[in-house]
C-alpha positions in Angstrom: 44.3 -34.6 41.9 43.4 -30.9 42.3 40.0 -29.8 40.8 40.6 -28.0 37.5 37.3 -26.1 37.4 35.6 -24.2 40.2 32.4 -25.7 41.6 30.5 -22.8 40.1 31.6 -23.6 36.5 28.6 -25.7 35.7 26.2 -23.0 36.8 28.2 -20.3 34.9 28.2 -22.5 31.7 24.4 -23.0 31.9 23.7 -19.3 32.5 26.0 -18.5 29.6 24.2 -20.8 27.2 20.8 -19.5 28.2 22.1 -15.9 27.8 23.5 -16.7 24.3 20.1 -18.2 23.3 18.2 -15.2 24.5 20.7 -12.8 22.8 20.2 -14.6 19.5 16.5 -14.6 19.9 16.6 -10.9 20.7 18.7 -10.2 17.7 16.3 -12.1 15.4 13.4 -10.2 16.9 15.1 -6.9 16.5 15.9 -7.7 12.8 12.3 -8.8 12.2 10.9 -5.6 13.9 13.3 -3.4 11.8 12.3 -5.2 8.6 8.5 -4.9 9.4 8.6 -1.5 11.0 7.8 1.9 9.4 11.4 2.8 9.2 11.8 0.1 6.5 8.3 -0.3 5.1 7.3 3.4 5.3 3.8 2.3 6.4 1.8 5.2 7.8 4.7 7.6 6.9 3.6 10.4 4.6 6.5 11.4 2.3 7.1 15.1 1.5 5.3 16.2 -1.6 5.7 19.4 -3.7 2.1 20.2 -2.8 0.3 19.0 0.4 -2.5 17.2 -1.5 -5.3 16.0 0.7 -7.2 12.9 -0.5 -9.5 13.4 2.5 -10.6 16.8 1.2 -11.0 15.8 -2.4 -12.6 12.4 -1.9 -14.6 12.8 1.4 -15.4 16.4 1.3 -15.7 17.1 -2.4 -16.9 13.5 -3.5 -14.4 13.2 -6.3 -14.2 9.7 -7.8 -10.8 8.0 -8.0 -11.1 7.8 -11.8 -11.4 11.5 -12.2 -7.6 11.8 -11.5 -6.4 8.3 -12.0 -7.9 8.0 -15.5 -6.1 4.9 -16.7 -6.7 2.6 -13.7 -9.3 0.5 -15.5 -7.4 0.0 -18.7 -3.7 0.2 -17.9 -1.0 -1.3 -15.7 -0.4 2.2 -14.3 -3.2 4.0 -12.5 -2.1 7.3 -13.9 -1.3 10.7 -12.3 -3.4 13.6 -13.2 -1.9 16.2 -15.5 -1.9 19.8 -14.2 -4.8 20.6 -16.5 -7.0 18.3 -14.4 -6.1 20.2 -11.3 -6.7 23.5 -13.0 -10.1 22.5 -14.2 -11.2 23.3 -10.6 -8.4 25.5 -9.3 -8.7 28.0 -12.1 -11.9 28.9 -10.3 -11.3 27.9 -6.7 -8.5 29.0 -4.4 -6.9 30.8 -7.3 -4.6 32.8 -5.1 -3.7 30.2 -2.5 0.0 30.2 -1.8 0.2 26.4 -1.5 -1.2 26.0 -5.0 1.5 28.2 -6.6 3.4 25.1 -7.8 0.2 24.0 -9.7 -0.2 27.4 -11.3 3.5 27.4 -12.2 3.3 24.0 -13.7 0.3 25.1 -15.8 2.1 28.2 -17.0 5.4 26.5 -17.8 4.2 23.1 -19.0 6.6 21.4 -16.6 5.0 18.4 -14.8 4.7 18.4 -11.0 7.3 16.0 -9.6 5.2 14.0 -7.1 6.8 11.5 -4.8 5.6 8.0 -5.4 3.9 6.6 -2.2 3.2 3.1 -3.5 6.4 2.4 -5.4 7.1 -1.2 -6.2 10.6 -2.4 -7.1 11.5 -2.5 -10.8 11.6 -6.3 -10.7 7.9 -6.5 -9.7 5.2 -6.4 -12.4 1.8 -5.1 -11.2 -1.2 -4.3 -13.4 -3.9 -2.1 -12.0 -6.5 -2.9 -14.6 -6.4 -6.6 -14.0 -7.1 -6.2 -10.3 -9.8 -3.6 -10.8 -11.6 -5.6 -13.4 -11.4 -8.7 -11.2 -13.2 -7.0 -8.4 -10.3 -5.8 -6.1 -11.2 -2.5 -4.7 -8.9 0.6 -4.4 -9.1 0.6 -0.6 -8.0 -3.0 -0.4 -4.5 -2.0 -1.2 -4.5 1.8 -0.7 -6.6 1.9 2.5 -9.2 4.6 3.3 -7.7 7.5 1.4 -10.8 9.5 2.2 -9.4 9.7 5.8 -5.9 10.7 4.8 -5.1 14.5 4.9 -1.7 13.4 3.5 -1.2 10.2 1.5 0.7 7.2 3.1 0.9 3.5 2.7 -1.3 1.2 4.9 0.2 -2.0 3.6 3.8 -3.1 3.3 3.5 -4.3 -0.3 5.8 -7.1 0.7 5.6 -10.2 -1.4 4.0 -12.2 1.4 1.2 -9.7 1.6 0.5 -10.0 -2.1 0.8 -13.8 -2.1 -1.7 -14.2 0.7 -4.3 -12.4 -1.4 -3.4 -14.4 -4.5 -3.8 -17.6 -2.6 -7.2 -16.6 -1.2 -8.8 -14.1 -3.5 -12.3 -15.0 -2.2 -11.4 -13.1 1.0 -10.9 -9.7 -0.8 -12.9 -9.8 -4.0 -16.0 -7.5 -4.1 -18.7 -6.8 -6.7 -17.3 -4.8 -9.6 -19.7 -2.0 -9.0 -18.2 -1.5 -5.6 -14.5 -1.4 -6.6 -14.4 2.4 -6.4 -16.6 2.6 -3.3 -14.0 3.8 -0.8 -16.3 3.0 2.2 -17.0 -0.6 1.1 -16.0 -3.0 3.9 -13.5 -5.8 2.9 -14.1 -8.5 3.8 -17.8 -7.9 3.8 -20.0 -9.4 6.5 -21.2 -12.0 4.0 -17.8 -12.5 2.4 -17.8 -16.3 3.0 -21.0 -16.4 0.8 -20.2 -13.9 -1.9 -16.5 -14.4 -2.2 -16.5 -17.8 -3.8 -19.3 -16.9 -6.1 -17.5 -13.8 -7.3 -14.3 -15.8 -7.8 -16.2 -18.1 -10.1 -18.2 -15.4 -11.8 -15.1 -13.3 -12.6 -13.0 -16.3 -13.4 -10.3 -15.4 -10.9 -7.3 -17.7 -10.8 -5.1 -18.2 -7.7 -1.9 -17.3 -9.4 1.2 -17.9 -7.2 3.8 -18.8 -9.8 6.9 -16.6 -9.7 6.4 -15.4 -13.3 3.0 -13.9 -12.3 4.8 -10.9 -10.8 8.5 -11.4 -11.7 8.8 -11.2 -15.5 
């Protein structure tokens, strides 16, 4: 009886199977990279703003505390954006004719708010409360990074659910003394985090909340 398949068929079949496996693995890797990359997460991508506001200048150079602009961060779910009057408390005296600050002066004259682009913008189905985290000893830089080194504001963390859940599962790794919450240069985790973390968790009565309803209400 004549041979139906060529002698090389076995080799071709094996190579084809291996190629398909590698192709699927490559596809999965590409999908993961796209999902975790800056194109999707916007990590380290500074969005366009109506005014090129520099946290580096205001925080590092001028020493302005976070709470001067984000006034409700300790008492509200929303950290708050400064009204134009806050900006003009300084810029009515400084850089009064700077072209880049014309939108600020225009906002002050007309009463129309500056339309900033949200950098840390969670989906509508996610509930987040700034005041709870601040009062439990989670520092600004833990989530927002070293803003004192950012000429333009960008995200340093994905804000994906897994990132949040990792901290909720192990709050002792990120908690800091309350008096250090607004210290932008504080290192987290601290060199002695293994020692102070569990103590602060107990002192501040921090719960490891991982139920869905904690964030999805």
